[in-house]
C-alpha positions in Angstrom: 36.9 17.7 122.9 40.5 18.7 122.1 39.2 21.5 120.1 37.3 22.9 123.3 40.6 22.4 125.3 42.6 24.2 122.9 40.1 27.0 122.9 40.1 27.4 126.8 43.9 27.4 126.5 43.9 29.9 124.1 41.3 32.1 126.0 43.5 31.6 129.2 46.6 32.9 127.5 44.8 35.9 125.9 43.5 36.9 129.4 46.7 36.6 130.9 48.6 38.6 128.1 45.9 41.3 128.3 46.2 41.5 132.2 47.2 44.2 134.4 50.2 46.5 133.5 52.4 48.1 135.8 53.6 51.7 135.2 56.7 53.1 136.9 57.1 56.8 137.4 60.1 58.6 136.1 63.2 59.1 138.3 63.3 62.5 140.1 65.2 65.3 138.3 65.8 68.4 140.3 63.9 71.5 139.1 65.4 74.6 138.0 62.5 76.5 139.6 63.1 75.0 143.0 66.8 75.4 142.7 66.4 79.1 142.0 64.3 79.4 145.2 66.8 77.6 147.2 69.8 79.3 146.0 68.6 82.4 148.0 69.6 80.5 151.3 72.9 79.3 149.8 75.9 80.2 152.1 73.9 81.0 154.9 72.2 77.8 156.1 72.4 74.2 155.8 69.8 71.6 156.8 69.7 67.8 157.5 66.5 65.8 156.3 65.1 63.4 158.8 62.3 60.6 158.0 59.2 61.4 156.0 56.1 59.6 156.9 52.7 59.3 155.3 49.1 59.0 156.5 48.8 55.8 154.5 52.5 54.4 155.3 54.4 52.2 153.1 52.5 52.6 149.9 54.5 51.8 147.0 51.9 51.4 144.3 48.4 52.8 143.4 45.8 51.0 141.3 45.1 52.7 138.0 41.3 52.1 136.8 41.3 48.3 137.0 43.8 48.3 134.0 47.1 47.9 136.2 49.0 50.0 138.8 51.7 52.3 138.9 54.8 52.5 141.2 57.7 54.8 142.1 60.6 54.5 140.1 62.6 52.0 142.3 59.8 50.7 144.4 60.4 52.9 147.3 57.3 54.2 149.1 55.6 57.4 147.9 56.9 59.4 151.2 60.4 58.2 150.4 60.2 59.1 146.9 59.2 62.8 147.9 62.1 62.6 150.6 64.7 61.7 148.2 63.6 64.5 145.8 63.7 67.0 148.7 67.2 65.8 149.4 68.0 66.1 145.8 66.8 69.6 145.5 68.6 70.7 148.7 71.8 68.9 147.7 71.9 70.6 144.4 71.3 74.1 145.9 74.3 73.2 148.4 71.9 73.5 151.5 71.9 69.6 152.5 74.3 68.6 155.3 73.6 65.4 157.3 75.0 66.9 160.4 73.3 70.2 160.2 71.9 71.9 163.4 68.4 72.0 161.8 66.5 68.9 160.6 63.4 68.8 158.4 61.0 66.1 158.4 57.9 65.5 156.1 54.3 64.2 156.2 52.7 63.0 153.4 49.1 63.8 154.6 47.4 63.1 151.1 48.6 61.8 148.0 45.9 60.7 145.4 45.1 61.1 141.6 42.1 61.5 139.6 41.6 60.2 135.9 38.6 61.7 134.3 38.3 61.9 130.6 38.8 65.6 130.3 40.3 66.4 133.9 42.9 64.3 135.6 45.3 65.6 138.3 47.7 64.5 141.2 46.8 66.0 144.5 49.3 66.3 147.6 48.8 67.8 151.0 52.3 67.9 152.6 53.5 69.0 155.9 57.3 70.1 156.4 58.4 70.3 159.8 61.4 71.6 161.4 63.5 70.6 164.5 62.9 74.3 165.7 59.2 73.8 166.0 58.1 75.5 162.8 56.2 73.9 160.0 54.5 74.6 156.9 51.5 72.8 155.1 50.9 73.0 151.4 48.1 71.6 149.2 49.2 70.9 145.4 47.0 69.7 142.6 48.9 69.1 139.7 46.7 68.8 136.4 47.7 66.2 133.7 46.1 65.0 130.7 43.1 63.0 131.1 41.9 60.2 128.9 40.0 56.8 129.1 42.5 54.7 127.0 45.4 52.6 128.7 47.6 55.3 127.8 46.0 57.5 130.6 47.6 55.2 133.3 51.0 55.6 131.8 50.6 59.4 131.6 49.6 59.4 135.3 52.6 57.7 136.2 54.9 59.8 134.1 53.2 62.9 135.6 54.4 61.8 139.4 57.8 63.4 139.1 56.9 66.8 137.6 54.0 66.9 140.1 56.5 66.4 142.9 58.8 69.0 141.4 55.7 71.4 141.7 55.0 70.3 145.3 58.6 71.0 146.5 58.7 74.4 144.4 55.4 75.4 146.4 57.1 74.4 149.7 60.3 76.3 149.2 58.3 79.3 148.0 56.0 79.2 151.2 56.3 82.3 153.1 57.0 80.3 156.0 59.7 78.3 154.6 62.5 80.6 155.9 61.5 80.1 159.3 62.0 76.3 159.0 65.7 77.0 158.3 66.3 78.9 161.3 68.3 77.4 164.5 65.8 79.0 166.7 62.0 79.8 166.7 
């Protein structure tokens, strides 16, 4: 009987140790590409950044193939992660000013990932609105390395930061972006 109890305890311990893992995304680092695009506006305009919302609000983690989940680096919501990244880009380009006459707000319409063995990606649909009434919407699909092993979840988490870099680069290079910065329509 003691042998059976020890076996059950050992099995329980093994299951607990092999349980779900949590993978945190990397902290955001401003992109050279986005910075170059934003520098075109340096000295001519500044903008404030208001709240960003999401279709699925307050989401801080996503499940990864029954093997665990991944989170933003500091446990912030995904929409706040994108907002802070955008503020970082604007600040580095000397365009961010909390009291500026134009305020940009964002809406994360879609955030999703797919993890196929051969094909994986992050997908975002994002709307950036200006207090002047203008807006742009972009769709970004950022491919990442696929795989079936547990490392695929780690790779997906690590790819969030560069995926957001690509999203923001696409936004600031959008033909409608300059209109968002104007104080009038």
